[in-house]
C-alpha positions as CSV (number, residue, x, y, z in Angstrom):
1,M,99.2,-16.6,160.4
2,D,96.4,-15.6,162.7
3,R,93.1,-15.4,160.7
4,Q,91.8,-12.3,162.5
5,K,95.1,-10.5,162.0
6,L,94.9,-11.3,158.3
7,I,91.3,-9.9,158.2
8,D,92.5,-6.7,159.9
9,Q,95.2,-6.3,157.3
10,I,92.6,-6.7,154.5
11,Y,90.5,-3.8,155.8
12,E,93.6,-1.7,156.3
13,C,94.5,-2.1,152.7
14,S,91.1,-0.6,151.8
15,F,92.6,2.7,152.8
16,V,96.4,2.2,152.5
17,A,97.1,0.7,149.1
18,A,100.9,0.6,149.7
19,N,100.3,-2.3,152.1
20,W,99.0,-4.7,149.5
21,P,102.4,-6.4,148.8
22,K,102.8,-7.3,152.5
23,L,99.2,-8.4,152.7
24,L,99.6,-10.7,149.7
25,D,102.7,-12.2,151.2
26,D,100.9,-13.0,154.4
27,F,97.9,-14.2,152.5
28,A,100.1,-16.6,150.5
29,N,101.7,-17.9,153.7
30,Y,98.2,-18.4,155.2
31,A,97.3,-20.5,152.1
32,G,100.5,-22.4,152.0
33,A,101.4,-20.8,148.7
34,I,104.5,-19.4,147.1
35,G,103.0,-16.0,146.5
36,G,99.9,-13.9,146.0
37,F,98.8,-11.5,143.3
38,F,96.0,-8.9,142.7
39,F,95.3,-7.3,139.4
40,T,92.7,-5.4,137.5
41,F,91.4,-6.9,134.3
42,D,89.5,-5.7,131.3
43,P,88.5,-8.3,128.8
44,S,89.0,-5.9,125.9
45,V,92.5,-4.9,127.1
46,G,93.9,-7.6,129.4
47,I,95.7,-7.0,132.7
48,L,95.6,-3.3,133.4
49,R,97.7,-3.0,136.5
50,G,98.7,-5.4,139.2
51,V,100.6,-5.9,142.4
52,A,102.1,-9.0,143.9
53,S,104.0,-10.3,146.9
54,D,107.7,-9.9,146.7
55,R,108.3,-13.6,145.9
56,F,105.8,-13.6,143.1
57,R,106.4,-10.2,141.4
58,D,108.6,-11.5,138.6
59,H,106.0,-14.2,137.7
60,L,103.2,-11.7,137.5
61,E,105.3,-9.3,135.3
62,A,106.2,-12.1,133.0
63,Y,102.6,-13.2,132.8
64,R,101.4,-9.7,131.9
65,A,104.3,-9.0,129.5
66,G,103.8,-12.2,127.6
67,G,100.0,-11.6,127.2
68,W,99.3,-15.0,128.8
69,I,96.0,-13.9,130.3
70,T,94.4,-14.0,126.8
71,R,95.6,-17.5,126.2
72,D,95.2,-19.1,129.6
73,A,92.4,-21.6,129.6
74,R,92.5,-21.8,133.4
75,N,91.2,-18.2,133.6
76,T,88.7,-18.6,130.9
77,R,87.1,-21.6,132.6
78,M,87.1,-19.9,136.0
79,W,85.4,-16.8,134.8
80,A,82.9,-18.9,132.7
81,A,82.0,-20.7,135.9
82,N,80.8,-17.3,137.4
83,Y,81.4,-18.6,140.9
84,G,81.3,-16.3,143.9
85,G,84.3,-17.8,145.6
86,F,87.8,-19.1,145.1
87,L,88.4,-21.9,142.6
88,S,91.4,-24.1,142.2
89,E,93.0,-25.6,139.0
90,M,91.3,-28.9,139.8
91,D,87.8,-27.2,139.8
92,V,88.2,-26.4,136.1
93,F,90.6,-29.0,134.8
94,T,90.8,-32.8,134.9
95,S,94.3,-34.2,135.6
96,E,94.6,-35.2,132.0
97,E,93.7,-31.7,130.7
98,L,96.1,-30.1,133.1
99,E,99.0,-32.2,131.9
100,S,98.4,-31.2,128.2
101,D,97.3,-27.6,128.6
102,P,99.6,-25.3,126.5
103,T,99.8,-22.6,129.1
104,Y,100.8,-25.0,131.9
105,R,103.4,-26.6,129.7
106,A,104.9,-23.3,128.4
107,F,104.5,-21.0,131.4
108,Y,103.5,-22.5,134.7
109,E,105.4,-25.8,134.8
110,P,108.8,-24.3,133.8
111,R,108.4,-21.8,136.6
112,G,107.4,-24.4,139.1
113,I,104.0,-22.9,139.8
114,G,100.4,-23.5,138.7
115,R,98.6,-24.9,141.7
116,S,96.3,-22.0,142.3
117,M,93.3,-20.6,144.1
118,I,91.8,-17.6,142.3
119,T,88.7,-15.5,142.7
120,A,87.1,-12.6,140.7
121,I,85.5,-9.6,142.4
122,F,83.2,-7.4,140.5
123,P,83.0,-3.8,141.8
124,P,79.9,-1.7,140.8
125,T,82.2,0.4,138.6
126,G,85.5,-0.3,136.9
127,P,87.3,-3.5,135.7
128,V,87.2,-6.9,137.3
129,L,89.5,-7.5,140.3
130,I,91.4,-10.8,140.2
131,L,93.0,-12.0,143.4
132,G,94.8,-15.3,144.0
133,V,97.7,-17.3,145.2
134,E,100.0,-19.7,143.5
135,R,101.4,-22.9,145.0
136,S,104.3,-25.0,143.8
137,Y,103.4,-27.4,141.0
138,A,105.3,-30.1,142.8
139,D,102.9,-29.9,145.8
140,G,100.3,-31.6,143.8
141,P,96.6,-30.8,143.3
142,T,95.0,-28.2,145.5
143,A,92.8,-29.7,148.2
144,P,89.2,-28.6,148.6
145,A,89.8,-27.8,152.3
146,S,92.4,-25.2,151.3
147,V,89.9,-23.5,148.9
148,Q,87.3,-23.5,151.7
149,S,89.6,-21.8,154.1
150,L,90.1,-18.9,151.6
151,N,86.4,-18.7,150.9
152,E,85.8,-17.9,154.5
153,I,88.0,-14.9,154.1
154,R,86.7,-13.8,150.7
155,P,83.7,-11.7,151.9
156,H,86.2,-9.5,153.7
157,L,88.3,-9.1,150.5
158,A,85.1,-8.2,148.5
159,R,84.1,-5.5,151.0
160,A,87.6,-4.1,151.0
161,A,87.5,-4.0,147.2
162,L,84.2,-2.2,147.2
163,I,85.4,0.4,149.7
164,S,88.5,1.0,147.6
165,S,86.4,1.3,144.5
166,R,84.2,4.0,146.0
167,L,87.3,5.8,147.4
168,Q,89.0,6.0,144.0
169,A,85.8,7.5,142.4
170,E,85.6,10.1,145.2
171,R,89.3,11.0,144.8
172,A,89.0,11.4,141.1
173,R,85.9,13.6,141.5
174,A,87.7,15.8,144.1
175,A,90.7,16.2,141.8
176,A,88.6,17.3,138.8
177,E,86.6,19.7,140.9
178,M,89.8,21.2,142.4
179,L,91.1,22.0,138.9
180,G,87.8,23.6,138.1
181,V,88.1,25.9,141.2
182,I,91.3,27.3,139.7
183,G,89.7,27.7,136.3
184,L,91.0,24.6,134.4
185,P,88.6,22.5,132.4
186,A,89.7,19.0,133.2
187,L,88.8,15.3,133.4
188,V,90.4,12.4,135.2
189,F,90.8,9.2,133.2
190,S,91.6,5.6,134.1
191,D,93.2,2.7,132.3
192,A,92.1,2.4,128.6
193,G,91.0,6.0,128.7
194,R,87.7,5.8,130.6
195,V,86.4,9.0,132.3
196,M,86.4,8.7,136.1
197,A,85.4,12.3,136.7
198,A,84.9,15.5,134.7
199,N,84.4,19.0,136.1
200,D,81.7,21.4,134.9
201,L,84.1,23.6,133.0
202,I,85.2,20.8,130.6
203,Q,81.6,19.6,130.2
204,R,80.5,23.1,129.2
205,L,83.2,23.5,126.5
206,P,81.2,24.0,123.3
207,D,83.2,21.8,120.9
208,G,86.3,20.3,122.6
209,I,85.2,16.9,123.8
210,R,83.0,14.2,122.3
211,W,81.4,12.1,125.0
212,L,81.2,8.4,124.0
213,A,79.5,5.3,125.4
214,A,81.0,3.2,128.2
215,D,82.5,6.3,129.9
216,R,84.9,6.9,127.1
217,F,85.7,10.2,125.4
218,A,87.5,11.7,122.4
219,L,88.7,15.0,121.2
220,I,86.7,16.4,118.3
221,D,89.9,17.2,116.4
222,P,90.9,13.8,114.8
223,G,94.6,14.7,114.8
224,A,94.6,15.8,118.4
225,D,92.6,12.7,119.4
226,R,95.3,10.5,117.8
227,M,98.0,12.3,119.8
228,L,95.8,11.9,122.9
229,R,95.5,8.1,122.3
230,R,99.3,7.8,121.9
231,A,99.8,9.8,125.2
232,I,97.3,7.5,127.1
233,E,99.0,4.4,125.7
234,A,102.4,5.7,126.9
235,L,100.9,6.2,130.4
236,D,99.5,2.6,130.4
237,R,102.9,1.3,129.4
238,N,104.5,3.2,132.3
239,D,106.7,5.1,129.9
240,P,108.6,8.1,131.4
241,P,105.9,10.3,132.9
242,T,106.4,13.4,130.8
243,P,103.3,15.7,130.4
244,R,102.2,16.1,126.8
245,S,100.7,19.2,125.3
246,F,99.3,19.8,121.8
247,A,96.8,21.8,119.9
248,A,93.2,20.8,119.8
249,R,90.8,22.3,117.3
250,G,87.0,22.6,117.5
251,E,84.3,22.1,114.9
252,D,85.5,25.1,112.9
253,A,89.0,23.6,112.5
254,Q,90.7,26.5,114.4
255,A,93.4,25.9,117.1
256,A,90.8,26.7,119.8
257,M,92.6,25.2,122.8
258,V,95.7,23.5,124.2
259,A,95.3,19.9,125.5
260,H,97.6,18.9,128.4
261,V,97.9,15.2,129.3
262,V,99.3,15.0,132.8
263,P,100.2,11.5,134.3
264,V,99.2,10.4,137.7
265,R,102.2,8.7,139.4
266,G,103.7,7.7,142.7
267,S,101.5,7.5,145.7
268,A,98.6,9.0,143.7
269,R,98.3,5.8,141.6
270,D,97.9,2.2,142.8
271,I,96.1,-1.0,142.1
272,L,92.7,0.2,143.2
273,V,92.9,4.0,142.8
274,R,93.0,3.5,139.1
275,S,93.6,7.1,137.9
276,T,96.0,7.0,135.0
277,G,96.1,10.7,134.1
278,V,94.4,14.0,133.8
279,L,93.3,15.8,130.6
280,I,93.3,19.6,130.9
281,L,92.0,21.8,128.1
282,T,93.1,25.5,128.0
283,P,91.2,27.7,125.6
284,V,93.3,30.0,123.5
285,T,92.4,33.5,124.6
286,R,95.6,35.6,125.0
287,P,97.9,37.1,122.3
288,D,101.1,37.1,124.5
289,A,103.9,34.7,123.8
290,P,105.1,32.6,126.8
291,P,108.8,32.3,127.7
292,V,111.0,29.9,125.7
293,E,111.5,27.7,128.8
294,L,107.7,27.2,129.2
295,I,107.2,26.4,125.6
296,Q,110.0,23.8,125.7
297,S,108.8,22.1,128.8
298,L,105.1,22.0,127.8
299,F,105.6,20.6,124.3
300,D,108.8,18.5,124.7
301,L,110.6,20.8,122.2
302,T,114.3,21.1,121.8
303,P,115.7,24.5,122.9
304,A,116.2,25.4,119.2
305,E,112.6,24.5,118.3
306,A,111.2,26.4,121.3
307,R,113.2,29.5,120.2
308,V,111.8,29.3,116.7
309,A,108.3,28.8,118.0
310,R,108.5,31.8,120.3
311,G,110.1,34.0,117.6
312,L,107.1,33.3,115.3
313,A,104.7,34.0,118.2
314,V,106.2,37.5,118.8
315,G,105.9,38.3,115.1
316,D,109.4,37.5,113.7
317,T,109.7,36.0,110.2
318,L,111.8,32.9,109.5
319,D,114.4,35.1,107.8
320,E,114.7,37.3,110.9
321,I,114.9,34.3,113.2
322,A,117.7,32.8,111.0
323,A,119.6,36.1,111.0
324,A,119.4,36.6,114.7
325,S,120.6,33.0,115.4
326,G,123.3,32.9,112.8
327,L,121.7,29.8,111.2
328,S,120.5,29.1,107.6
329,R,116.9,29.5,106.7
330,N,116.7,25.7,105.9
331,T,117.9,24.9,109.4
332,I,115.2,27.2,110.9
333,R,112.6,25.6,108.7
334,S,113.7,22.1,109.9
335,Q,113.4,23.3,113.5
336,L,110.0,24.7,112.7
337,R,108.8,21.4,111.3
338,G,109.8,19.7,114.5
339,A,107.8,22.3,116.5
340,L,104.8,21.9,114.3
341,E,104.8,18.1,114.6
342,K,105.2,18.1,118.4
343,T,102.5,20.6,119.0
344,G,100.1,19.1,116.6
345,S,99.9,22.2,114.5
346,R,99.6,22.2,110.7
347,R,100.6,25.7,109.9
348,Q,102.7,28.5,111.4
349,A,99.5,30.5,112.1
350,E,98.1,27.6,114.2
351,L,101.4,27.4,116.1
352,V,101.2,31.1,116.9
353,A,97.6,30.9,118.0
354,L,98.4,27.9,120.1
355,L,101.3,29.7,122.0
356,G,99.0,32.7,122.4
357,G,96.7,30.6,124.5
358,I,99.3,29.8,127.1
359,T,99.2,32.0,130.1
360,P,102.7,32.4,131.8
361,W,102.8,32.3,135.6
362,P,102.5,35.9,136.8
363,K,105.6,37.4,138.3
364,S,105.5,38.2,142.0
365,H,105.9,41.8,143.1
366,A,107.7,42.7,146.2
C-alpha cells in the first residue's frame, strides 16, 4: 500500500473513528501481517475497549475474554522497555524464551500468530493506547527492517491519538454542559468509572457526590453507590444498554434524589471517544406521582410492580391496592418488595418520596 495514502487514512481516523477497522486492515497489509489491532489499556483493569481489522477481530476478542493481557510476558517486557517506537517479539525475547513462553504455547501458537510489532502511545489524559500488528508464527522472527518501516509511520499515529484524545474530552464536556442547560445535574464517565466531564449543577449539589482522587467519584449513599458500580460494570461488559434508575440519599439518609445511569452507545462510543455512560441526578422536589409506564421504564419494574409503586405514591394502602387489583395482600407485598429492591429504597416512605421526585413530561396543548 502507498505510504502517503496510509498516513492520510491515519489522520482521517482522528476524526472518523468508524474507519479504524479499515485502517488497521490496510496497516496490516503494509506491514505484511495477518491483522492489526488497537485497544485502550489500564493496568488496574486490563483491556478496556478495542478494535481490530476484520481478519483479526476474533483473536482480539479471545485475548480480551481470556484475560491474557495480564499474563502475557511479551507485553510486560515491551512496556518495561518504555520505548517510544514499535517493538517486535525478538526485541524482548530470545528464541529459547519464545519457544517456552506459556502464553505463546497456550494462545499464540495454536492460533498461528505471535510474530508481532507493537507500540504504546501515552495520551496526556486517559489510558494507554496499544497499537500493533500480528504476523503468522510460521513466517519466522520479525526482521528489524520491518520494525523500522512502522517506526517511520508511528509519529503520525501518535499525533492522531492525541487529536482524538482532545476531541473526546471536548465532546464529553459539551454533553455535560448541554444537560446542565436543560436543568439536569450530570457527569460523563469513562471506562472504570472515571469522570470525563461534570457540569456546574452536579458539582454544586450539596451532598450527592463524593469526588475522589484519580478522577473517580462515588455516591455518598453506600447502597446507591453499590448499585452505581454494578450499573457501570454492566456497561463495561456491553450488557444490554438499559438505563438504570435508583434512589440516592444524602448525608441525612433521606431519599434526596434519583440517580439515572444512561449508557453511551452506537456512534457515540468508540475506541477513542471513551465515554461509557452519563450519570444524571434529579433532586426530589415534587409530590406528584408519575404515570405507571414512566415508573416501569425508569426502574426496570414489571407492570405489576409499577402499579403497586404508583398506588402507594398516590396515597393508597396495600389493602386498597390488593382490593382494586383482585390480588391477595401477600402478592401485593411481594410485588412491593421487588419495587423496593429495584429502586434502591428501604421503606415504603422512601419509595413514595422517590417517585415524587420524577417530573412527567408535560402534556402539549393544542
